[in-house]
C-alpha positions as CSV (number, residue, x, y, z in Angstrom):
1,M,-20.6,4.3,20.2
2,S,-20.1,5.5,24.0
3,D,-19.0,3.3,26.9
4,N,-21.4,1.8,29.0
5,Q,-23.4,4.0,31.4
6,I,-26.2,1.5,32.8
7,Y,-25.5,-2.1,31.6
8,K,-22.5,-4.4,31.1
9,L,-22.5,-7.6,29.2
10,L,-20.7,-10.3,31.4
11,G,-20.9,-13.2,29.0
12,F,-23.6,-15.9,27.9
13,S,-25.2,-19.0,29.4
14,R,-27.5,-21.6,27.7
15,S,-30.6,-23.0,29.3
16,L,-33.1,-25.4,27.9
17,E,-35.2,-22.7,26.2
18,A,-32.5,-20.6,24.7
19,V,-29.1,-18.9,24.9
20,R,-29.3,-16.0,27.5
21,A,-27.0,-12.9,28.1
22,N,-25.7,-12.2,31.6
23,I,-26.0,-8.4,32.2
24,M,-24.7,-6.5,35.0
25,I,-26.6,-3.3,36.4
26,L,-23.6,-1.1,36.9
27,S,-25.4,1.1,39.6
28,T,-26.1,-1.7,42.0
29,G,-23.8,-4.7,40.9
30,K,-26.8,-6.8,40.3
31,R,-26.8,-9.3,37.6
32,V,-29.7,-10.4,35.4
33,S,-30.0,-13.1,32.9
34,V,-31.9,-12.1,29.5
35,P,-32.9,-14.1,26.6
36,L,-31.1,-12.8,23.6
37,G,-34.4,-12.4,21.6
38,E,-35.6,-10.1,24.4
39,L,-32.3,-8.4,24.7
40,E,-32.0,-7.3,21.1
41,T,-35.4,-5.3,21.4
42,S,-34.9,-4.1,25.0
43,E,-33.4,-0.7,26.3
44,I,-30.4,-2.7,27.6
45,S,-29.1,-3.1,23.9
46,E,-29.1,0.7,23.4
47,D,-26.5,0.9,26.3
48,L,-24.1,-1.8,25.2
49,N,-21.0,-0.9,23.4
50,R,-20.2,-2.1,20.0
51,N,-17.9,-4.9,20.9
52,E,-20.7,-6.2,23.2
53,L,-23.3,-5.9,20.5
54,R,-21.2,-7.7,18.1
55,E,-21.0,-10.7,20.3
56,V,-24.8,-10.6,21.0
57,Y,-25.6,-10.6,17.3
58,R,-22.8,-13.5,16.7
59,R,-24.7,-15.5,19.4
60,M,-27.9,-14.8,17.9
61,Y,-27.4,-15.3,14.1
62,G,-24.3,-17.6,13.7
63,G,-21.0,-18.8,14.9
64,E,-17.9,-17.0,15.7
65,N,-17.0,-16.3,12.2
66,T,-20.3,-14.5,11.5
67,V,-19.6,-11.1,10.1
68,T,-21.9,-8.4,11.6
69,A,-22.6,-4.9,10.5
70,Y,-20.2,-4.0,13.0
71,D,-17.5,-6.1,11.5
72,M,-18.3,-4.6,8.2
73,K,-17.9,-1.0,9.4
74,D,-14.5,-2.0,11.0
75,R,-13.1,-3.8,8.0
76,R,-14.1,-0.9,5.8
77,E,-12.1,1.4,8.1
78,R,-9.1,-1.1,8.0
79,S,-9.4,-1.2,4.3
80,W,-9.3,2.4,3.6
81,F,-6.5,2.8,6.3
82,A,-4.5,0.0,4.5
83,Y,-5.1,1.9,1.1
84,M,-3.7,5.0,2.7
85,I,-0.6,3.3,4.2
86,I,0.2,1.6,0.6
87,A,-0.4,4.9,-1.2
88,L,1.9,6.9,1.1
89,S,4.7,4.1,1.0
90,L,4.4,4.3,-2.9
91,S,4.9,8.1,-2.6
92,V,7.8,7.9,-0.2
93,I,9.7,5.2,-2.4
94,Y,9.2,7.3,-5.6
95,I,10.5,10.3,-3.9
96,F,13.5,8.6,-2.6
97,C,14.2,6.9,-5.9
98,T,14.2,10.4,-7.6
99,V,16.6,11.8,-5.2
100,T,18.9,8.8,-5.4
101,G,18.5,8.0,-9.1
102,V,21.2,10.8,-9.9
103,K,24.0,8.6,-8.8
104,P,25.2,5.8,-10.8
105,V,26.9,3.2,-8.4
106,N,29.5,0.4,-9.5
107,I,28.9,-3.0,-8.1
108,P,32.1,-4.9,-9.2
109,W,31.2,-8.2,-7.6
110,L,28.0,-8.3,-9.6
111,H,29.5,-6.5,-12.7
112,M,26.7,-3.9,-12.5
113,I,26.5,-0.2,-12.8
114,V,23.1,1.0,-11.1
115,P,21.8,3.9,-9.4
116,P,20.9,3.1,-5.6
117,A,17.2,3.7,-6.2
118,V,17.1,0.5,-8.2
119,F,17.1,-1.8,-5.0
120,L,13.9,0.2,-3.6
121,Y,12.1,1.1,-6.7
122,P,10.9,-2.6,-7.5
123,L,8.9,-2.5,-4.4
124,T,6.6,-0.1,-6.2
125,F,5.6,-2.7,-8.6
126,I,4.6,-5.2,-5.6
127,L,2.7,-2.4,-4.1
128,V,0.9,-1.5,-7.2
129,D,0.2,-5.2,-7.7
130,I,-1.3,-5.4,-4.2
131,L,-3.6,-2.3,-4.8
132,N,-4.8,-4.0,-8.2
133,E,-5.5,-7.1,-6.4
134,F,-7.7,-5.7,-3.6
135,Y,-8.8,-2.2,-4.7
136,G,-9.1,-2.5,-8.6
137,L,-7.4,-0.7,-11.4
138,R,-9.3,2.7,-10.8
139,L,-7.9,3.1,-7.2
140,A,-4.6,1.7,-8.2
141,R,-4.4,4.4,-10.8
142,R,-5.3,7.1,-8.2
143,A,-2.8,6.0,-5.9
144,I,-0.1,6.2,-8.8
145,I,-1.1,9.7,-9.7
146,F,-1.2,10.8,-6.1
147,S,2.6,9.5,-5.7
148,F,3.4,11.2,-9.0
149,I,1.9,14.6,-7.9
150,A,3.8,14.3,-4.5
151,N,7.1,13.7,-6.1
152,I,6.6,16.7,-8.5
153,L,5.9,18.8,-5.5
154,F,8.8,17.6,-3.5
155,V,11.1,18.3,-6.6
156,L,9.5,21.9,-7.2
157,G,10.1,22.5,-3.5
158,L,13.8,21.7,-3.8
159,M,14.2,24.0,-6.7
160,V,12.6,26.7,-4.8
161,T,15.1,26.4,-2.0
162,A,17.9,26.3,-4.5
163,A,16.7,29.5,-6.2
164,L,16.6,31.3,-2.8
165,P,19.6,33.5,-1.8
166,G,21.9,31.8,0.6
167,L,24.7,32.8,2.9
168,Q,28.1,33.3,1.3
169,E,29.7,31.6,4.2
170,W,27.7,28.4,3.8
171,R,30.3,26.2,1.9
172,L,27.5,23.6,0.5
173,G,25.8,26.3,-1.5
174,A,27.3,25.4,-4.9
175,A,27.0,21.7,-4.1
176,W,23.3,21.9,-3.0
177,S,22.4,23.9,-6.2
178,E,24.2,21.2,-8.3
179,I,22.5,18.3,-6.6
180,V,19.1,19.9,-7.0
181,D,19.7,20.7,-10.8
182,S,20.6,16.9,-11.1
183,I,17.4,15.8,-9.4
184,A,15.3,18.2,-11.5
185,A,17.1,16.7,-14.6
186,V,16.2,13.2,-13.6
187,L,12.6,14.3,-12.7
188,I,11.5,14.1,-16.4
189,A,12.9,10.7,-16.9
190,S,11.7,9.3,-13.7
191,S,8.2,10.8,-14.2
192,V,7.8,9.5,-17.8
193,A,9.1,6.2,-16.7
194,Y,7.0,5.8,-13.7
195,I,3.8,6.9,-15.4
196,V,4.3,4.4,-18.2
197,S,5.5,1.6,-16.4
198,E,3.0,1.6,-13.5
199,N,0.0,2.2,-15.6
200,V,1.1,-0.7,-18.0
201,N,1.6,-2.9,-14.8
202,S,-1.8,-2.0,-13.6
203,W,-3.7,-2.6,-16.7
204,L,-1.8,-5.7,-17.5
205,L,-2.7,-7.2,-14.2
206,C,-6.3,-6.6,-14.6
207,K,-6.5,-8.0,-18.2
208,I,-4.6,-11.0,-17.0
209,K,-6.8,-11.6,-13.9
210,A,-9.9,-11.3,-16.1
211,L,-8.6,-13.7,-18.5
212,M,-7.5,-16.2,-15.9
213,H,-10.8,-15.8,-13.8
214,S,-8.7,-14.5,-10.7
215,R,-6.5,-17.6,-10.6
216,Y,-2.7,-18.0,-10.8
217,L,-1.7,-14.8,-9.0
218,F,2.0,-15.5,-9.5
219,V,1.5,-15.6,-13.4
220,R,0.1,-12.2,-13.7
221,V,2.4,-10.7,-11.2
222,I,5.6,-11.9,-12.9
223,A,4.0,-11.2,-16.4
224,S,2.9,-7.8,-15.8
225,S,6.2,-6.9,-13.8
226,T,8.3,-8.1,-16.7
227,V,6.9,-5.8,-19.2
228,A,6.7,-2.8,-16.6
229,A,10.4,-3.5,-15.5
230,A,11.5,-3.5,-19.0
231,L,9.7,-0.4,-20.1
232,D,10.7,1.4,-16.8
233,S,14.5,0.5,-17.3
234,I,14.6,1.4,-21.0
235,I,12.6,4.8,-20.6
236,F,14.6,5.9,-17.5
237,C,18.0,5.0,-18.3
238,T,17.8,6.5,-21.8
239,L,16.3,9.9,-20.7
240,A,18.3,10.2,-17.5
241,F,21.8,9.5,-18.9
242,Y,21.6,10.5,-22.6
243,N,24.3,12.6,-23.5
244,T,26.2,12.1,-19.9
245,L,27.2,8.5,-20.4
246,S,28.2,6.3,-23.3
247,A,25.6,4.1,-25.1
248,D,27.4,1.0,-23.6
249,V,27.3,2.2,-20.2
250,I,23.6,3.1,-20.5
251,K,22.7,-0.3,-22.1
252,S,24.8,-2.0,-19.1
253,I,22.6,-0.1,-16.7
254,I,19.4,-0.9,-18.4
255,I,20.2,-4.7,-18.2
256,S,21.3,-4.4,-14.7
257,Q,18.2,-2.6,-13.6
258,F,15.9,-5.1,-15.3
259,L,17.5,-8.2,-13.8
260,I,17.3,-6.7,-10.4
261,K,13.6,-5.8,-10.9
262,M,12.9,-9.2,-12.0
263,V,14.3,-10.7,-8.9
264,Y,12.2,-8.4,-6.8
265,A,9.1,-9.7,-9.1
266,I,9.9,-13.3,-8.6
267,V,10.6,-13.0,-4.8
268,G,7.8,-10.7,-4.3
269,T,5.0,-13.0,-5.2
270,G,5.4,-14.6,-1.8
271,P,4.6,-11.3,0.1
272,I,1.6,-10.7,-2.3
273,Y,0.2,-14.3,-1.5
274,G,0.7,-13.5,2.2
275,T,-0.8,-10.0,1.9
276,R,-3.8,-11.6,0.2
277,A,-4.6,-14.1,3.1
278,L,-4.3,-11.1,5.6
279,F,-6.7,-8.9,3.5
280,R,-9.1,-11.8,3.1
281,K,-9.1,-12.5,6.8
282,Y,-9.1,-9.2,8.4
283,I,-10.1,-6.6,5.8
284,S,-11.9,-7.9,2.8
285,L,-15.6,-8.5,3.1
């Protein structure tokens, strides 16, 4: 809706008969007082902007918490924008984890051997939990597929750059090719683990939510994340490091990854509860 051209809403006043809107005629600066019932059907309402109309309808049909048609439109826009941000974040984290998943890191004080990706990857479970909670299984799966395709395209792009002829003087040519080859090798492992674990996580969330009638959010988050984390750790580590690391080292990496992901699952219930409150207040209808 365009900006005001003729009239501007200044506020409201209450008389014995009814609530009246105080309107300024912009061309003259003159102020008039119009009953809300008359304002709605007059030409003045056609010139008011969306925020002004929202306040008019709130005064007419309820208190400050009344949700008008304009509020509903704003909330739908905010809802899809939030979905886009979450889906994009899912893709960025997944791509980052694919790149950093090629390097096992030894953490002596934790007695763990893990790839750096394990410290960021569990956030995908939290994001998928949020998507399931507010958008349902179908849209959560769409976000998972979107991030999966984005990761495939990213790695394919890296493989094309590695295949292109480079300058002989560039000292990083061989190293670049080795890194890209390693990332491509991890791609299969990460792709299988990601698709299986995230879809299982989404499915379990919805099933447990239905069984518990949408109660006990922390139960379904922790239960689904436990199963998904176990599947993801076993599938990824087995496929990614088979024939490159010993069975004992792979077992150690699997256990380490699972424990770290479970810490995220437990701690992550707090942000999910906070996000649910924000969604209900500012986005959900």
